[in-house]
N, C-alpha and C positions, 0 to 999 in steps of 0.2 A: 686515455680512452682511444680504442682502436676505431678505425673507419674503413669500411669495406665499400669500394666503389663498384658500380655496375660496369659491364664491359664497354658500354657506349654512353656518352653523355646524353642527358635528356634535354631537349630544346626548351628554352625559357617559356615560350608560349604554352607548351604542353604542361609545364609545371604550374603556370598561372591558372590554366583551365582546371587542372586537377584540384588545386586549392580552392577555386571558386565553387566546386561541387563537393567539398568535404573529403576528397580522396587524398590520403597521406602520401607525400612524396619521399618521406624518410621516417624511420622509427627507431626506437632503442631496442636492441635485441636483449635476450635474457642474460648475456654476458656484459651488458652495459655499453656495447659498441653501437655506433650509429650505422644503420643499414639503409642504404639508398635504394629506392624502388626503380626498377627498370622501366623504360618507355613502354615496352610491350605490356607490362602489368598495369600501368596507368591507363593505357588505351583500352584494355579489357575491362577494367573497373568502370571507366566512363561509359563504355558501350552498354554495360549492364544498367546504367542509370539513364539510358536513352540518349547519350551524348556521343556523337560521332567525332572521332579524333584520329582518323587514319591518315589524313594528309594535312599539310600546313594550311591549305585553304579552308578545310573543314574546321580546323582548330580556331582560326581567326573568326569564322562565322559563328561558332559556338561561344566564343568569348563575347562577341557582340550580343548574342542572344541571352547569355547569362546576365548581362548588365541591363538589358531592356525588358526581360521577362516580367519582373514585378509590375512594370508599368502597363502591361497588357490586361491586368485584372483590377477591377474596382477594389476588391478586398483581398487580403492574403487568404491562403487556403484554410488556415486556422490560427488562433491566437491562444497561447497558454500562459497564464499569469500565476504569480504567487499571491496569496491573500495579503491585502494591505499595500500592494505595490501599484502605483499609478504608471500608466504607459501611454506614450504618444503613438498614434496609429495613422499611417499614411493611407489615404484613400485616393484612388486614381480615377479621374473623370476628364471629360473634355475640358480643355483649358478655359477657365473663367466660368464654367457652369456651376450652378448652385447644387449642393448636395446635403442631405440629412442622413445622420447615422444614429442608430439606437440599438439597445440590447433588449432582447426578450428573455426574461429570467426563467430558469428551469422550474423552480419550486412553485412560485406564485403565478407564473404566466404574465407577470407585470412587465411594464416597459420602462426603460431608463434611457432618456435621450442624452446623447453625448455632445459635449461642447467643443466648438472649433477654436483653435488657437492660431495666432498669426505666425506662421513659419513659412517664409517665402522660399520656394524651391523652383529653380528654373524648369520650365516645361520641356517636354521632349517630343520629337517626331517619332511615333511608333505606329508602324503598319499604316502609314498614310494619314494618321490622326495627330493632332497636337494635343498631347495629354498633360494635364497638370496634376499636382499633388496637393490635396487639402489635408491638413493635419487636425486630428481630433484627439481628445484625451479620454482614455478608458480609466474611470476613477478607481481608487484603491479600496473602496468600501463595498464592492460587489460581493455577494455571498458566495461561499464555496459551491461548485457545481458546474453542470454542463449547460451553458447558455447559448443563445443564438445571436450573432452579430448581424445586423441588417443595414443596408445603405440603399438610398434612392437618389437618382439624379435624372431629372426629366423622365423619359420613358424607361430608363434603365434601372434595374434593381439587382442586388447581389446579396448573398448571405454567406456566413462562415461560422464555424464552431468557435465559441469562446469558452475556455475552461479556466476556472479559478481553483487553484490547488492549495492544500495546506502548506504553510511555511515549514512546518515540522510535524512529523508523525511521532507523537508522544508515546512513551511506554505505558502500558497499563500499570496501575499502582502495585499490583502483585509482583511485577518484575522490577519496578523501580526501587522497591524496598529491599529486596534480597535476591541473590541469584537463584535460578531454577534449573533443574537438570531433567533430562529426558533421554529416551532411547531413540536411536537412529536405526531404521530397519528397511530392508528391501521386502515389501509386503508379499510379493509373489513367492518368496522363499520361506515365509513363516506359515507353515501349513498345520492344519489340525486334521483330525480323522474324518472331518466332514467337508473337506476343502475342494473336492473334485480335482485334485492334483496341483492346484495353484492357490496360494494364500489369497483370501478374498476380503470383502468388506465386513462380513460377519467376524472373520478372524481379526480384522483391524479393531472392531469394537471391543472384542474380548481382550486383545492385547492392550488396548488403552485402559480398560477397566483394571486389568491385573497390574499394569504398570503404575497406575494411580494408587492402588493399594500398597505399593512398595515405595511410594514417595515421589514418583516421577510427575512432572508437570506437563510433559508433552511427548508425543511420538512423531518423529520425523520420518516420513516415508518417501519412497521413490515417486516420480511422476506417475499419475494414474491416467495419463492421456490416452486417447483412443488409438488403437492399432488397426491392422487390416481386418475386415469382416470375414475373410476366408483365408485358408492356409496358402502359403506359409505366413505366419504372423511374426513380424520382426520382433526379436526378443528384447531389443534395447528400449527401455522406457524413455530414453532421450532421443529416439528417432520415431516419433508418433506420426500418425496420419493427420491428427488434429490435436491442437493444444487446448482448444475450447471445450471439447467433449471428452467423455470418459470411456475407458475400455470396458465394455460390458463383461469381459472375462472375469472381472472382479465381483460381479453380482452373485450373491448367494441365492440360488433358485428357491430353496425352501423358505426364505424370508420374504419372498414376494407374497403379498397378502392373498392373492387369488389361488396360490398353490394349496392353501389349506382347504379350499372349497372344491377342489377337483373331484370329479366322479371317480369311481374305482378304476375304470379303464385308463383314464388319463393319468391318474396317480401312478399306475403301474408303468406307464411309459416314462414318467419322470424317474422312477426308481430304477428302471432298467438302464436309463442313460447314466445314472450315477454308478450303478454296478460296473459299467464298462470302464470306469476310470478310478474306481475305489482304491485299487492297489497303487495308483500313482502317488498317493499321499505318503506311502512308506517306501517308495522307490528311491534309492540313493543316487541314481543317475541324474543326468541333466534334466531340468524341468521341461516337460513336453507341453507347451502352450497349445499347440495345434490339436492334440488329442483331447486336452481338457476343454477347449472351446467347441470342438465338434460335438462332444457329448452335452455340454452345457447349452449350446445353441438349440439342439434338438429338444431339450427339456423346456427351454424358455419359449420356444414356438408353441408348445402345448399350452403353457400358462397364458401366453398372449392371446390365444384363441378362446380362452375361457371367458364367460360373461363377467362384466364388472358392474358393481352397484352404481346407482345414479351419482352418488357422491364421488366415488372413485373415478368414474368417467369424467365428471366435471373437473376434478383435480388434474387429470391428464390433459384435458382440453386447455385448462388454464396454463399449464406448463408449456404446452406447444405454442400458445399465443404469446407468452412471455418471451420465449426463445426465438420466435419469429422465423425470418428467412434463414438465419444462420443454421437453425436446426433442420429446416426443410432441405437446405443445400447438403448438409452433412448426411442426412438420412438418404437423400437421393443418390449421393456419391456411393454410399454403402450398397444400396440396392443395385445400382448399375455395375459396380465392381463385382458383386455376386453374380449378376446376370451374365456378364461378359468374362467370367473367370477363365483365365488362360488365353483370352483373345485380346487383340489390340483394339484400343478404343478408336472408332471412326472419327475422322476430323471434326464433323459437326458436333460431336459430344464434348469436344475440348472446351467449348464455351458454355458455362453453366446457365447462361441466359438464352441459349439458342432454342429454336422451335423443336429441334430434334430431342433436346433434353426434356423439354416440357412434355412432349408426346410420350417419351419413355417413362417419365415420372408418372404419368397418368396410367400407363399400362402396367406399371409395377407398383401401383398404389398400395397394395397389401403389404409388400415388403418395405416400402417407405414407411408405412405406419408402424411396422414391427421395429424398425431401427429408431424411430422416434420414441416408441414405448420403452425400448431398452435404456435410453438415456433418462427417461422419467424414473424408472425403477432404480437405476443406479444413483440418481440424485436423492431419492428417498433413503437409500441405504447409507449414502455419504452423510446425510443429515443425522441419521440415527447414530452413526459412529462418533460424530462430533458431540452430539448431545450426551452420549454415554460417557465420553471422556470428561466433559465438564461436570456432569452430574456426579461422577466418581471423585471429583475434587481437583481435577487438573486446572491450573490457572490459564493454560494455553490450549491444550487439547491436541488436535491433529494439526501437524505442520506439513502442509503440502509443498510439493516441489514443482517448479515451472521450468521446463526444458528450454534450451536456447532456440530451437527451431523445429521444423517438421520435415517429414519425408518428402522428397522432391516429386513423388508421384501420388501423394496422399490427398485427403479431402481438403485440407486447408490450401495446399498448393493449387488445387483445382478451383475452389470457390473464391479464394482471395488473390487470384493471379494478378489482378489489377494493382495490388499494393505490394507485390513481391518482385524482387529483381531477378532477371533471367540471365542465364549464361555464366553464373557464378554460384559458388556455394560457400557456406560458413565453415571456418576451421580455425586453426591456431598456428602461429609460426613455430619454428623449432625452439625447444626449450630443453632444460637439463633432464627432464623426465621423459620426453619424447623428442629425440634429437633429429628426427626427420620431419617434424611438424605434423599437423593433423588436418584432414579434410573430412568434415562431418556430413557432407553431401546435402546440407539443408539450404534451401533458398532463403536469403535474408529479406527482411523488410526493405522496401524501397523508401528511403527517407522522405523524399518530397511527395511521392504518391500517398504515403501514409498521412502526411500532414494535410494534403488536399482532401483526403477522406475524413478529416476531422478527428483522426485517431480512433474512429469508432471500432474497427476490427481489433485493435489493441485493447481498448476498453472492454469490449464484450468478452474477450478471452479472459481478462483479469477478473471480471465479475463472476464468471462461472467457476474459476479455480478458487476464488476467495469465498464463495457463497457459504461453504461449510468448513471453513478453515479458521483456526485460532492464530495461525501464522503461515507465512509463505516464504519459501526459500527460492531465490532467483538464481538459477544456475548461470554461471558466467555473467554476473551482473554488469561487468564492464561492457557487455554488449549493448547496454542502454546508452553508452557513450560512443563506442566504436566497435566494429566487427571486422574480423579478418576475412576478406573476400578472396576466394581462390578461383581463378579463371578456369572454366570448364576445360578438361583435358590436360591441365598443368598440375604439377606437384604443389604441395602446400607452401613451399618456400618461394613460389612465384607469385604469392598473393600480396595484398597490402591492406591497410586499415581504411575503412570508410566511416566517417563520423555521422552521428545522429544528433538531433536536438535533445541533449540529455536533460535540459530543464523541463521540456515537455514530457519526455518518457518517464523520468523519475517523478515529476510532479503528478502525473496521472496515476502512476502506481500508488503514490501516497494518498491521493484522493480516494481511490477505490478501496485501499486497505483501511483507511479511516472509517469509511462508510460500513465496511464489513467488521470493524472492530478487531483487525488482525495486525500482528507484528510482521515486519518485513526484514528478512535476512538476505543480504547479497553475498553470493559466493564470489569473493574478490581475490582468489588465489592467482598465482602466476604473475605474469608481467602486467602490472596495474600502475597507472600513473598516480603518484601520491595525491595530486589535486583531486582525482576522482574519489579516492577514499575520504578525503576531507569533505568533499561536497556531499557524499552520501551520509556521512555522520551528521553534517549540519541539517540534513533533511530528516534525520531520525531513522535512517536505514542502517541496520546492524551489518557488520562485516563478518568474515569467517576466519578463524584462526585454527590451524592444524599444528600440533606440537612439533611434528617432524619438520615443518617448514619454517617455524619461527626461530630466527637466528639473531644473535647479537652482532655488533660491529666486527667482532673477532671471529665470527663464524660458529661460536659455541651456542648451545641452546639458550634462548632468551629467558631471562628470569621471569617467573610467573607474574611478579608485581608489575612488570612492564607491558603486559598484555593490554589490549584495548578493553575498555569497559563495554562499549557498544559492540558486542560480538557474540557469535555462537562459537564457542571454543570446544574442541574435541581432540583426542589423541590422533585419530585417523579419519579417513574419508573413503567413500566407495571406490575411488580410483586407485587405491593402494590395497595391498593385502591387509587383512586384520593385523592387529599389533603383534600377535604371536608369530605370524608369518613374516612380518616386516623385520622383527628382531632376528629371525632366522635367515634373512637375506633372500626371501622368496621373490621379492620384486626384481632382484638382479638375475636370479636363476631363470625366472620366467621370461624376462626380456631377452636373455641370452639364447634360450631355446627357440624363441620366436624371431630371432634375427633383428631385434630392434635397437641394439647397442651400436653406438658410433665408436666408443672407446673399446679397448680390449677388456675381456671379461674379468681378468685379474685386477685391473685397475678399478673396475666397478665394485668388485667384491671387497677390495681393500678400503675403498671409500665407505662402503656400507658398514664394514667392521668398525672403522673409525667413528662413524656416526653413532653406532650403537654404544661404543665405549664412552664417547663424550656424553651421551644421554645418561648412562649409568653413573658416570662421575658427577654429573649435575644433580642426579637424584641422591647420591650418597652425600654430597655436600650439604644437602638440606635435611639429612637424617632420614630419608625416605626408604633407603635400602641399606643392607649390611653387606659384608663381603660375600662374593660369589652368590648373588641372588638368583633364584629360579626365574624361569620365564613368567610364571604367574605373579611372582612378587614384583617383577619389573612392571608388568601390566598394571597391577593395582597401584604401584608407586607413581606411575605416570598419570593415573587418574587422580591421585592425591595432589600431584603437581598441578593438574587442571583446576582442582578445587581451590588452589591457592591464588588463582588469577582473579581479577576483579570483574571478569566477563559476566554479563547478566544471564546468559544462557550457556549451559554446559551439556555437551552431547556425549552419550555413551553408545558406541556401536554395539548392536545386539550380538554381532559376531565375536566381539571382544568378551562379552559377558559369558559366552559358552566355550571360548577357547578355539574357535574356528581359525584355520590358517589360510584357506583358499581365498583368493581375490574374487570379487563379483565381476570385475571388469578390468581388462588390460587395455588402456587407451592405445589407439593406433592399430587395433586388430579387428577382424571381422569374423571369419570362419576359423582362424587359427586357434582360438581359445573359446570355451563355452561361456562367453560373456552373458551376464544377466540370467543364467540358467542354473546357478549353484544353489541347491537347497540348504537350509540351515542345518549345520552339523557341529559336533563338539570337537575337541582336540584329537580324539581317536578316529574321527571321520564318521561317527555314529549319528544318524539323523536325530534332530531334536524337534519334536512336535510341540505345538502350542500348549497342549494339555500338560506336558511334562516340563515346559520351559522354566517355570518358577520353582520347580523342585531341584534345579541344578545347584549344587553346592557352590560352584564357581560363580554363578550369577548372583546368588545370595551374598557371597562375600564381596563382590564388586558393588552391589547395591549398598551394602553396609559402608563401603568407602565413600560413596556419594552422599550418604546420609549423616556422615560424621559432622559433629559440631565444630 
């Protein structure tokens, strides 16, 4: 094992301080070598956590504070348990003072008093007080849910969130009994002749219905998270302004109920808006979200202004009440962003609780209401899409995708700033597919601030995404254990991992998924600690297997029998070219054109050829291909290979079904490649619209492969 030392040794006190705050001082690189983190990177990560470590004196002071900080609070910020587990709880009060502790239950509102046990712990002098620790037992028979922990000592009271999570998220019987397959699609790219230039939620419902008729049990789509309300709209669904709310670009205007009752003049306005973008549906060029949204927003403004029935208005009001402050903040951010379009936000507006924001919210009340309403109609159409899928016979239905983070200048970054770390962004260290590392520019959760907030922002986000989902895919699921923090102004290689309370993060995910009746799939590709995969499997979270990445100990393709059962297995993923393109070496050619290779291009091409030849040999050894197979024969054989795995979920990229070669995304690029703008097309580059999709002979043939006994 190789070891790469930093230029300068890191002082031991700084190492101890980093470890005390969950900041990794070393990590295993993709080549298996131990990489030690520089002092500068540790100081930057600690600063993002609110810990100053610029001088030896500051480091010593922060070490003392890290040790004494729990003693300054009567209760911890939050407590997250697994059902059936009993836990001892330390409660800090004036030394010798009496204290009572109880739990207020979420479901019944009842009270459970906690018993104290004899655990003597030496008192401490903290901020001029002598503080003692009383130990109480949280029983293991508390019901699942979000409870409130309360304590009282003299005139002092404290409360904290207590969450009891499922021990394991069980598979629904339909998946436990036999494997299920489904399509994986980038929704914006799957357009019909009524799509306004971008695949939408009506297209999703139709795609799900058609897929179910052909035997599919799910449709996995890209994240539908909210984007900017004004141009330019970031094309990446993985760089949203909010993960809790939906991009109204996906709303089908004609399916909003009030559209049917517009007067002739208003209906004409809607039709004219559609006419302006009608030709985008058959445009083979990059998808133009800005043009589509400008037209759709104009039409939706007309529909929003139309009268609603008493029942419809009541339903809208109930939605707003349920979503509460989170919806108000999001809609306010959208309205202010629109109002200040092109201008810098004044400093008083940086704080969502400021008087300046309250005053502007009042003056923009009509626009705030519009952006609330957009979320309501999107929610209705999401509900219809899932209901259509399950009514058509799908055992899972719509599988939603949760991005790693949010845009640094977006709605969540503004409204949730108190629980996000500043001065760093999320990314990934160098690996074999992106040898320069990645900086995704997204602010990460602040681990301790999130815990102090009782994980409510995390919970609320999950509830929205899961509300109309049969399953959820968690992008970069290892982020629930640790995230690669990149200091602002530095390259990705200057980062380090910061750890999270994975028992809390995974447990809450399982609780909310169980309540929604959804399956959870974690995207656990890349450098992932084996213990993390084991933990996720124990909690019932499925993993992700990509055929190109699964290798045996000798580097050859892993035999299908050795794949994980608890996994979503597919041939490819959205960060690679479709299989036809990968077989042709498109992933090498593209990275060479964009200057993303560290090795010489011929070495990369040789490695790609060897990988392809190894795959063909593995397929031939199982009798899945004959001599000199065609591209299509290899693609279908690889899906038969997938069918031979024990995995409970099998994914088929819609791009593979039509022979597309172009990648949707090239990691590590921004403007260099039309990421997330590639419309669905076949092997000849001819657009494939939804109405014609299931007339494709190539798709029908691949569906037959997936339906073979």
